C-alpha positions as CSV (number, residue, x, y, z in Angstrom):
1,T,11.4,-0.7,2.1
2,I,8.5,0.9,0.2
3,S,9.9,2.1,-3.3
4,S,6.7,3.7,-4.5
5,A,3.1,4.5,-3.8
6,T,1.1,5.5,-6.9
7,A,-2.6,6.6,-6.9
8,N,-4.1,4.6,-10.0
9,T,-7.6,6.2,-9.6
10,S,-9.8,7.9,-7.0
11,S,-10.2,4.5,-5.2
12,Q,-7.2,2.5,-5.8
13,I,-3.6,3.1,-4.6
14,T,-0.8,0.6,-5.5
15,I,2.3,0.3,-3.3
16,V,5.7,-1.6,-4.4
17,W,8.4,-2.4,-2.0
18,V,11.7,-4.4,-2.2
19,N,12.5,-7.3,-0.1
20,T,15.5,-6.3,1.9
21,N,14.6,-7.8,5.4
22,T,14.7,-10.9,7.2
23,T,13.5,-11.4,10.8
24,A,15.0,-13.5,13.4
25,G,17.6,-14.7,11.3
26,T,15.2,-16.6,8.8
27,G,14.1,-15.6,5.3
28,V,11.0,-13.4,4.5
29,A,7.8,-15.6,4.1
30,G,5.4,-12.9,3.7
31,Y,4.4,-9.1,4.5
32,K,1.9,-7.0,6.7
33,I,0.8,-3.9,5.0
34,Y,-0.5,-0.9,7.0
35,R,-2.5,2.0,5.9
36,N,-2.5,5.0,8.2
37,G,-1.5,2.8,11.2
38,S,-4.2,0.1,10.6
39,L,-3.3,-3.4,9.2
40,V,-5.1,-3.8,5.6
41,Q,-3.6,-6.9,4.4
42,T,-1.3,-10.0,5.2
43,I,0.5,-11.4,2.4
44,L,1.7,-15.0,2.7
45,S,4.0,-15.0,0.0
46,A,7.8,-13.6,-0.3
47,A,7.5,-13.3,-4.0
48,T,4.8,-10.5,-3.6
49,V,6.1,-7.3,-3.6
50,T,3.0,-5.2,-4.7
51,Y,-0.3,-4.3,-3.3
52,A,-3.2,-2.7,-4.8
53,D,-5.5,-1.2,-2.2
54,S,-9.0,-0.6,-3.3
55,T,-10.7,-1.0,0.0
56,G,-12.6,2.0,1.6
57,L,-10.5,4.9,-0.2
58,A,-12.0,8.0,-0.5
59,A,-11.2,10.3,-3.6
60,S,-8.6,13.3,-2.9
61,T,-7.5,11.7,0.2
62,Q,-3.9,11.3,1.6
63,Y,-2.9,7.8,2.8
64,C,0.3,6.8,4.4
65,Y,1.5,3.0,3.9
66,R,4.0,1.0,5.9
67,V,5.2,-2.7,5.3
68,S,6.6,-5.1,7.6
69,A,8.1,-8.6,6.8
70,L,6.9,-11.9,8.3
71,D,9.3,-15.0,8.7
72,A,7.9,-18.8,8.4
73,A,7.5,-18.5,12.3
74,G,5.4,-15.5,12.1
75,N,7.9,-13.2,13.7
76,E,7.2,-9.7,12.4
77,S,9.8,-7.1,11.4
78,C,9.7,-3.5,12.4
79,Q,7.5,-1.4,9.8
80,H,9.7,0.2,7.2
81,H,9.7,3.7,6.2
82,P,6.3,5.1,5.3
83,A,5.4,6.1,1.8
84,A,2.3,8.4,1.1
85,A,0.0,8.7,-1.9
86,Q,-3.2,10.8,-2.6
87,S,-6.1,9.1,-4.2
88,T,-7.0,10.9,-7.4
89,H,-9.9,13.6,-7.5
90,V,-13.1,13.0,-8.9
91,P,-14.7,15.6,-11.1
92,S,-18.2,16.6,-10.2
93,Q,-20.9,15.9,-12.8
94,E,-21.1,19.8,-13.5
95,Q,-17.1,19.5,-14.5
96,T,-17.4,16.4,-16.3
97,Q,-20.3,17.8,-18.6
98,R,-18.2,21.1,-19.2
99,N,-15.1,19.2,-20.2
100,S,-17.3,17.2,-22.8
101,R,-18.5,20.4,-24.6
């Protein structure tokens, strides 16, 4: 279950999840991370429960993440309930200059 999805910057979102799932009666061996329905990362470690997504993100854009668990045989669980985060806004050069006065 994803416990948080947080925008760190305009180009990075970190998701954190809790290992509450087993697949096919065996322990969790890893995870698959999905963004807006597409696989973005496979993590082959049960100990890892965070992922910092920084590939292909656009500023001020909403993203939806889901995580599934993998067992040692490669069986994949159902994807957990989604968590959403919006990347931060990048101020224009004019706004930056105005704020620095």
